[in-house]
N, C-alpha and C positions, 0 to 999 in steps of 0.2 A: 118490217122493212125499214130498218134504220142502219146507219153506219155503225159498224161494230166498234167495240172498245179497242180492238186490235188496230183498226184504221185510225181512230182518233188519237190514240197514244203514238202510233207510228208517225202521223203528221206532226204532232208536237215534238217528238224526238228529232225528226228531220228539220223542223224549223230551228231548233237549237243548233243543229249542225250548220244550217245555212247562216245563222248569225255569226258563226265562227269561221265562215268560209275564208280560205287563204290565211288562216291564223294557226294552222296545225290541228292535230287531232283533238277531239273532245272525248273525255273519259265517260264511260257508262255511269260511273259514280256521280259525276257532275250533272249529267242529264237527269239521273234519278232524283237527285236533290232538287234541282231546278224545277222539274216537271211533276214531282211527287208520283213517280212510277217506280215500281220495284225493280231492282237491279236484275233479278232473274227474268222478269218479263221483258225488260228492255233488251237483254241479251238474246232472247228468242226472236224478238221483232227485228233487231239489227242483223241477226244471222240471215233471216229471210230476205231482208232488203239488200244485204250483201250478195246473196245468191242471185237476186234479180238485177244486179248491176247498178243499184242506186247509191250504195255506200261502199267504201273501202275500209278495211281494218288496218291499223298500224300497230305493230307489236313493239314492246319495249316499255321502259319505265315512264316515258312520256307518250305512250301509245293511246289509242282510242279509235274513234271513227271519224272519217271525213266524207263529204259528199263525193260521189264518183263523177258528177257533172256540175256545171254551174247552177246556182239557184234558179236562174231564169229558164233553165232547160228541164226542170223537174216539176211536174204538176201534181196537184193533190190527187188527180186521177191516177197518175203513175203509182203513187204510194198506195192508194186504196186498192187498185187492181193487183198490185204485187202482194198485198197482205190478205185480201179477201176474194180476189177473182172478180168475175163479172158482177156488176151491181144491177141486176134485173129485179124490178119490183115483184114480178111473178115469173115462175119458171118457164113459161111459154115464149117469152120474148128475149131471152138471153141465155148464153152458155151453151154447153154441149147438149144435144138432144132436144133443143127447143122445137125443132120441126116435128117431133113425134111425141111430144110430152102430154098431149091432151087429145082425146077423141073428138072434141068439139072444135079443133083447130080450124077447120074449113068453114065453120058456121059461127064463129065467135065475133060478135059485134064489139065487145069491149076490148079485144086484143089491141086495137088501134090506140086506145087510151093508154094502155100499159106500155106500148111501144113508144108513144110520145113522151110519157113520163121517164122511161129509161133514157131516151135520147137527151131530154132536158137535164137529167142528172149527170150523164156522161159529159155533156157540153159544159156544164157548170164546173164540174171537178177538173176537167181537162183545161179549162180556161183560167184557172187560178194556179200560179206558180209559187214556189218557195220565195222567190224575190218579191212577189206581190205581198205575201204574208209578212216578210221582213219589213217592207214599207209600211204596212198596216201597224206592225208592232212599234215602229218608230213614231208614227202618228199618235199612238196611245201612250208614248213615253216609256216604253219598255225597251230595255237594252240587252246586250249579251252579258252573260255572267253575273255573278253576284257582285253588286257594287259598281257595275260598269253600265251606266246609262248612255244611250244614244251612240253607241259605238258599233257601226256596221261597215263592213267592207265587202260589198257585193257588187 
């Protein structure tokens, strides 16, 4: 029960786009270099995020990707859910078929624990936005782009 590589890389890629918000498209090559994620894998992730309405692609020589919404409107939960679906710690408390996933459903004492854990994870992920992460990066002295420290326009 961990956050997948797909989601962690997706959040890192989206954070890079958030750091460039309102400065035009960011190339996959740039994100790949900055975040040490392969171009092929990033293209897969960004394609999913585009279909889910979180990013938009821009074609052409200066093309790349941009956020489809403001950084304050995209949560870590939006990204994780788009890439991995429901984040249930056990199958009986989330996703499709949760109501009929176990023959012990009506007698399960521990189900309440798993439900509270799922709710806590959802609340935490949904409570952190890309803008929050940009602010955290600023506090850590990290900036956008190579050689561009402290430059945020969110």
